[in-house]
N, C-alpha and C positions, 0 to 999 in steps of 0.2 A: 513386491512388497510382502507377499505371503511367505516367500522364501526367507526374507530378512527376519520376519517375525518368528518363524520356526527356528531359525538359527539362534536367535537371541534366547528363545525359550530353552533350547537344548543346552546352550552355554550356561545359562543361569541354573538349570536343574543340576548339571554336572558339578558346577562350582559349589552349590549349596549342600547337595546331598550325596554326590557321587553316583556311580553306576547303580549301587544298591537301592537308590530311591525308586527304581522301577520294579523292584521285587513285588510279587503279589499280582502279577499280570493276570493269572487265572481268575483270581477273585474279582479284579476289575472287569474282566470280560464277562463273567457271570452276572455281575451287577448291572452292566450295560445291556446285556442280553444279546450281543452280537460280537463276532470277531471282526476287528478293523483290519482289513487287508490292503496293503499298498500294492497296486496293480499297474500294469502298463496302460498307457493312454489309448491303446488300440492296436495290438499286434495279433493278427490272425493265428490261431493255433495255440496261443499262449495266454492272452488276456485281451478280450475285446467285447464291448457291449453292442447289442443290436439296436435298432431304432426304438425299441420298447424299453431299453435299459437292462435287458437280460444279458448277463455276462457268461462267456464260455472260454475255454482254453485249458491247457495243461496246468498252468499256475493257478488259474481260477479253481480247478478241481481240487488242487492241493489245499487251498484255503477252505473249500467246502468240506474236505475230509477232516480238517482240524475242527470245524464247527460240528461235524457229525460226532466226533470223539467227545467233545465237550457237552453238547446240547442234545445229541441224538436227532439233530435237525440240520441238514446241510444248507438250508436257506438262511440260517442266522449268521450272515456275513454282510458287512458293509464294505463295498469295494471303493477304494480311494485312488483314482487315476493320478499317477505321478510321472513327471518328466524325469529324465536322467539326472538333471541337476538337483531336483527337489527330493528325490527318493530317500537318500540316506538321512537328510535333515529331518524328514517327516518321521522316520523311525526313531532317531535320537530324541526327538522332542516328546515322544509319546502319542503323537497323532494317530499312529497305527500300531498294531500289535505284532504284525508280521509283514515283512517286505517280500512279496512273491512276484518278482517282476524281471525275469531273465537277467538277474544280476550276477556278475562273475565273482567268485570267491577268490580274494587276494589277501596277502599278508597285511598290507597297509590298511585295508578296510576293516580288518579285525583289530590290529594293534593301534592304529591311529584314530579310528572312528568309533571305537568302543562297541563294535558289533560282533556277533557270532553267526556264522553260517551253519545252519543245522544239518544240512545234507546237500547232496548233488542230485537234483531231480532231472537234470538233462546235461549230459556230457557233450560239449560243443567245441567249436573252433572257428576262428575268423576266416572268411573267404572273400571272394570278389564276384560281383554280378556285372556282366557286360552284354552289349547288344550282339546278337549273332552275326549281324552284317559286318562287324569289325573283323570277323574271322580270327579272333584271338583265341588260342587254345590253352594258354598257360599264363599265370600271373607274371612269369618271368619275361613275358613279351610286353609288359606295361611300362617299360622305361620311357619317361617323358610324358606319361599320360596324366590327365586331370582326374582326380579321385574324389568323389563325394563322401564325406564322413561326418559323423556327429561329434560335436565339440564336447569336451569334458568327460570322455569315456575311455576305457582301456583300448577300445578300437582305434582311437586316434593315436595312442602311443604305439600300439602294435604295428600300425601302418608305417610309422616313421622308422621303427626298428627293422621291418622287413626290407624296405627300400635301402636303408643304410647298409644292412648286412650283405646285400647283393650289389652294392655299388651302383645303384640305380637312382634316378631322379623322378620326382613327381610334383604335381601342383595340387595342393590340398584345397578343395572347395568345401568350406566348413560352415556348418549351421548349428545353432543350439538345439533346435527341435527336429526330431526325426522326420516329421511330416515335410519340413522344408527341405531336408536332404533328399527325400524321395521325389518331391516335386522337381527339384533341380536336376536329378538324374533323368527323370521321365521326360523332361523338356530339353534334354541333350546339353545341359550346362557342364557336364563332365562325361568322361569316357567310361568310368566304372564307379560302382558303388560298393563300399566295403563295410561289413559288420559281421556278426556271428552268422554262420551258415543257416542255422534255423531261422533267424530273422530274415535272411535273404529270401528264403522260400516263402515266408509269411508276407513280406512286403511285395514280392514279385506278383502275387495274384491281385494286388491293388493297381498295378500299372495299366495303362491304356491298352497295351497289347502284350500280355504276359508271355505268350509263346515266342516273342521275338527276342527274349533275353535268356541267358544261360549262366549257371553258376560254374565258375572255373574249378578245376580239380584240387588246387592247392589249399591246404589248411595251414595257416601261418601262425597259429597260436593255440594254447590250451585255454578253453573257456568253460570251467566247471560252473554251471549255473544252478542256483538253488535259493531256497528261502533263508532270510536272515532275521535275527531278533536282536534285541539289546543285550549287552552284557549285564550281569548282576542278578539274573533271575534264572537259576538252574532248573527250577520246576517247569517254567514255560519253555525253556530251551529243550528240555527232555520231551515235552509233549509234542513240540513241532518236529523234533528229530525222529521220534518213534512213530509219528504219523507216517512219515515216508517209509521207515523200515517196515511198518505193518503192511503197507501196500506192496512192497517188494516181496516180503515173506508170503503174503497171500498168493501172489502170482506163482511163486516157486512151489507152493503147496497145492496149487490147483484150486484155490478158493476164489470164487468170483460172485458177482451180484446174483447170477441166476441160480447158483447152487449153494449159497452160503447157509441157508436154512437147513438143507439136507446135510451139510457138513457138520452141523451141530451134533449129529449122531455118529460122526467118524470116530474110529478107534485109534487113529494116528495121534500120538501124543503131541506132536508139533501143531497140528490143526486144533486140537483141544485147548492147548495153551493160548494159541492165537485168538480163538473165539471166546475165551473166558469160561469154557466148560470145566477146565481144571485150573486151579490156582487163581490168584487175584493179582494180576500183573498191572492193573491200573491204579491200585491203591497208592503206591509210592509216588505217583504223578498227580494224585488228587482226582483221578477219574474212576469211573465204574469198571468192574471187571470185564464188561463186554465192550469196552471202548473200541477195540479193533474190529469186532463184529459190526459195530455201528458204521465204521468207515467203509467196510466192504459192502454192507447192505445198501448204503445210500450212494456211494461214489464208485465202488468197484476197486479192483486191484490196480497196480501200476500199469500193467500191460493193457488193461481196458482203457484207462485214462489216456495212455499214449496213443493207442490206435484210433480212438474216436476224435482226438484233437489234432494230432500231427502225423499220425501213421499213414500207411498206404490205403487205409479206408477213408481218409480225410481228404480235404482239398489240397493239403500240402504234399501228401504222398511221400513222406520221409521214411526211409528204412530205419529199422531199430539200430543197427550198427553197434556202436559202443554202448548204447542204452538197452541192449538186450541183457537178459540175466547172465550172471557169471557162468552158469552151466549151459549156456546156449550161445556162446561166442562173444558175449559182451562183458561189461565190467560193473553192471549194477549188482550190488551185493549188500545184503543187510545183516546186521548182527541178529542173533536169535533171541526170541522171546522165551525166556525160561528162568 
């Protein structure tokens, strides 16, 4: 019922006012006093609440960074847990201001759904999780296997493409909710589980015996994951986009939570612009000149957020890989603040 109501609201809003009806998101956020962030329902490393309702994760930290830029307070976020089916409708309808829920940036999601992906905060790809006892070393050995997959996702489409392109057959074991998919896999209702590799690592630690499962080496798709906003509000789009860029630039410039106050004295012009010591690069977005300083002070740079949530210092122990900076073997690259 909730999804139908949101869909009707989104349709009515677009029909009556068009995409521009959502212009002024920053003003709405300030009046409300919090950023409404669409999050995962519970994915370790990316967005998950504990038993006290405290949220953690890479996507969670991104929303906290936006709140820090706007309010100078990373706690001014209201997290709205959303399923894969509800996530885009919630953003279209105005229920949330940002969707930060390991969503894949695709052409149709922008052109057809009226959304804009502001950045890629995690470069990913789809893979497969199997039990070690099956002694499967490659996804190419899965011909005839039963595969657990979530319905209504790019994952389901990629799975079909992969098997078709390799002239292989499979039996899809499909569920609407990811928790149902995980339960089916963990109770041996299917031979393998497929989704983004980052999610495979996150869901694996929920299994009864995590060490009995292995992620296969093949990456069968491109999955650029990142925060999305509604079309029609360039100011808010810029704020969300440049929040990510600020975190990337901070890491590249060596600016972190522990040293950001000392860096205010830096003579490096890039650092001085980033932290608002020189120029006023927040003014054009409706923010204070120290907007990026606030982000680093409260949340940290991109590398810090990655490491504590999904990196080798976390439970997931994922290597930086493509998500390393462009000058350190990866492809994370930010436009300059100047």
